[in-house]
C-alpha positions as CSV (number, residue, x, y, z in Angstrom):
1,X,219.3,-0.7,292.6
2,X,220.0,1.3,289.4
3,X,222.3,-1.3,288.0
4,X,220.4,-4.4,289.2
5,X,218.0,-4.6,286.2
6,X,220.6,-6.6,284.2
7,X,221.2,-8.9,287.1
8,X,217.4,-9.5,287.6
9,X,216.7,-10.0,284.0
10,X,219.7,-12.2,283.5
11,X,218.7,-14.3,286.5
12,X,215.3,-14.9,284.8
13,X,217.1,-16.4,281.8
14,X,219.3,-18.7,283.9
15,X,216.4,-19.8,286.0
16,X,214.5,-20.7,282.8
17,X,217.0,-23.5,282.2
18,X,215.5,-25.3,285.2
19,X,211.9,-25.3,284.0
20,X,210.4,-27.1,281.0
21,X,210.1,-24.9,277.9
22,X,207.3,-27.0,276.4
23,X,204.8,-29.3,278.1
24,X,202.9,-31.8,275.9
25,X,200.1,-34.0,277.2
26,X,197.6,-36.2,275.5
27,X,196.0,-39.6,275.1
28,X,197.0,-42.7,273.1
29,X,194.1,-44.9,272.0
30,X,194.9,-48.4,270.8
31,X,191.7,-50.4,270.3
32,X,189.9,-50.1,273.6
33,X,193.1,-49.3,275.6
34,X,193.6,-45.7,276.7
35,X,197.0,-44.4,277.8
36,X,197.8,-40.9,279.1
37,X,201.2,-39.4,278.4
38,X,203.0,-36.2,279.5
39,X,206.2,-34.8,277.9
40,X,208.2,-32.1,279.7
41,X,210.8,-30.7,277.4
42,X,213.6,-29.0,279.3
43,X,216.4,-27.1,277.5
44,X,218.8,-30.0,277.7
45,X,216.7,-33.1,278.1
46,X,213.1,-34.2,278.0
47,X,211.1,-36.1,280.7
48,X,208.4,-38.6,279.8
49,X,205.5,-39.8,282.0
50,X,203.3,-42.5,280.5
51,X,200.4,-44.2,282.2
52,X,200.5,-48.0,282.1
53,X,198.2,-50.6,283.8
54,X,199.0,-50.3,287.5
55,X,200.9,-47.0,287.5
56,X,203.2,-44.8,285.5
57,X,206.4,-45.2,283.6
58,X,208.9,-42.3,283.7
59,X,212.3,-41.7,282.0
60,X,214.7,-39.0,280.8
61,X,215.9,-38.8,277.3
62,X,218.3,-36.6,275.4
63,X,217.5,-34.8,272.1
64,X,218.7,-36.7,269.0
65,X,218.3,-33.5,266.9
66,X,221.4,-31.5,267.8
67,X,220.1,-28.0,266.6
68,X,217.6,-28.0,269.5
69,X,220.5,-27.4,271.9
70,X,221.1,-24.0,270.1
71,X,218.2,-22.8,272.2
72,X,219.9,-23.6,275.5
73,X,223.2,-22.1,274.3
74,X,221.4,-18.9,273.2
75,X,219.6,-18.5,276.5
76,X,222.9,-19.0,278.5
77,X,224.7,-16.4,276.3
78,X,221.8,-14.0,276.7
79,X,222.0,-14.3,280.5
80,X,225.7,-13.6,280.4
81,X,225.3,-10.5,278.3
82,X,222.5,-9.3,280.7
83,X,224.8,-9.7,283.7
84,X,227.7,-7.8,282.0
85,X,225.3,-5.0,281.0
86,X,224.0,-4.8,284.5
87,X,227.5,-4.6,286.0
88,X,229.1,-2.1,283.6
89,X,227.6,1.3,283.2
90,X,229.1,1.7,279.6
91,X,227.6,-1.7,278.5
92,X,223.9,-1.3,279.2
93,X,223.2,-2.0,275.5
94,X,224.2,-5.6,276.2
95,X,221.0,-6.0,278.3
96,X,219.0,-5.4,275.1
97,X,221.0,-8.0,273.2
98,X,220.5,-10.5,276.1
99,X,216.7,-10.1,275.5
100,X,217.2,-10.6,271.7
101,X,219.1,-13.8,272.3
102,X,216.4,-15.1,274.7
103,X,213.8,-14.7,271.9
104,X,216.1,-16.5,269.5
105,X,216.6,-19.3,272.0
106,X,212.9,-20.1,272.1
107,X,212.7,-19.9,268.3
108,X,215.5,-22.4,267.9
109,X,214.0,-24.7,270.5
110,X,210.4,-24.7,269.3
111,X,211.2,-24.8,265.5
112,X,214.1,-27.2,265.4
113,X,212.4,-30.6,265.5
114,X,212.9,-34.0,264.0
115,X,210.7,-37.1,264.3
116,X,210.7,-40.7,263.1
117,X,207.3,-42.3,263.5
118,X,206.5,-45.9,262.8
119,X,202.9,-47.2,263.3
120,X,202.3,-51.0,262.9
121,X,198.8,-51.0,264.2
122,X,195.8,-48.7,264.4
123,X,196.4,-46.0,266.9
124,X,194.7,-42.7,267.7
125,X,196.6,-39.9,269.5
126,X,195.4,-36.5,270.7
127,X,197.6,-34.1,272.5
128,X,198.0,-30.4,273.6
129,X,201.3,-28.4,273.7
130,X,201.9,-25.6,276.1
131,X,205.0,-23.4,275.2
132,X,206.1,-22.5,278.7
133,X,209.4,-21.2,277.5
134,X,207.8,-18.4,275.5
135,X,206.9,-16.6,278.8
136,X,210.5,-16.2,279.8
137,X,211.5,-13.6,277.1
138,X,208.2,-11.8,277.9
139,X,209.1,-11.7,281.6
140,X,212.6,-10.5,280.7
141,X,211.3,-7.6,278.6
142,X,208.6,-6.7,281.2
143,X,211.4,-6.2,283.8
144,X,213.5,-4.2,281.4
145,X,210.7,-1.9,280.2
146,X,209.2,-1.3,283.7
147,X,212.6,-0.5,285.1
148,X,213.6,1.7,282.1
149,X,210.3,3.6,282.3
150,X,210.8,4.3,286.0
151,X,214.4,5.5,285.9
152,X,214.7,7.5,282.6
153,X,213.7,11.1,283.2
154,X,212.0,13.1,280.4
155,X,214.5,14.6,277.9
156,X,215.2,18.2,278.4
157,X,213.8,18.4,282.0
158,X,216.3,19.6,284.6
159,X,215.9,19.3,288.3
160,X,215.2,22.7,290.1
161,X,217.9,24.4,292.0
162,X,217.3,26.5,295.2
163,X,219.3,29.4,296.6
164,X,220.8,28.5,299.9
165,X,220.3,32.0,301.2
166,X,216.8,33.1,300.2
167,X,215.3,29.8,299.1
168,X,214.3,31.1,295.7
169,X,213.9,28.7,292.8
170,X,216.8,29.2,290.3
171,X,217.5,27.9,286.9
172,X,220.5,25.5,287.0
173,X,222.3,27.7,284.4
174,X,222.4,30.7,286.9
175,X,225.6,31.5,288.7
176,X,224.1,34.2,290.8
177,X,220.7,34.2,292.6
178,X,218.5,36.8,290.8
179,X,216.6,37.4,294.0
180,X,219.3,38.1,296.6
181,X,222.4,38.3,294.4
182,X,224.4,35.6,296.3
183,X,226.6,33.2,294.4
184,X,224.9,29.9,293.6
185,X,226.7,26.9,294.9
186,X,226.0,24.1,292.5
187,X,226.5,20.4,293.1
188,X,230.0,19.2,292.2
189,X,231.7,15.8,291.7
190,X,233.8,14.9,294.7
191,X,236.5,13.4,292.5
192,X,237.0,15.8,289.5
193,X,235.3,18.8,291.0
194,X,233.2,19.7,288.0
195,X,229.6,20.8,288.2
196,X,227.0,18.0,288.0
197,X,223.3,18.4,287.2
198,X,221.1,17.6,290.2
199,X,219.7,14.1,290.1
200,X,222.6,12.4,288.4
201,X,223.8,9.2,289.9
202,X,227.1,9.3,288.0
203,X,229.4,12.1,287.1
204,X,229.2,12.7,283.3
205,X,232.8,13.8,283.1
206,X,234.7,11.1,285.1
207,X,232.1,8.4,285.7
208,X,232.4,8.5,289.5
209,X,229.3,7.1,291.2
210,X,227.7,9.8,293.4
211,X,226.5,8.3,296.6
212,X,223.2,9.8,297.6
213,X,223.3,12.2,294.6
214,X,226.0,14.8,293.7
215,X,228.1,16.2,296.6
216,X,227.7,19.8,297.5
217,X,230.6,22.1,297.1
218,X,232.3,23.2,300.3
């Protein structure tokens, strides 16, 4: 579970490619004729729904302005970095960069626009835009921050150590119990054999994952 934050957050970025990043809806008024329209802008294509007498017309269309695709590319790259950061203990910083790229993706997508409008007769148009894609980076950072706040212990705080003979609470630096005088058996790494602070999930000397916490010396 400790390494899954990158996988969870990266999955959010990849799943965002399946939902519209902006939704626009409004009304066209030409004389006495009213027409409702809806535009769902996905990362790679846009989907149009326009009301016509007797029903609706729908169609897909690609973006003619190439820079808009930078948003989709940045989101994919951010998801890849998050996955790598979640799978490699020494690359957790990539999770942060994945979040940065997700923000850049939305900036590229919402700011890079181009339009060619021709009006040959009186027309009135009103519309509303909902930037759905902006919620994806927010969800990404909520996952990262909540997880980080749960797993990072306060700096300088060490887990208590107890004597196996008298049960007294001992400082982790002690080698002998100050209450009964017995030698303190500290947790050790099962691979390199070096002492490991209680509560560590990985050995700080060789990087070995400690299943269920550090192994006790035998």
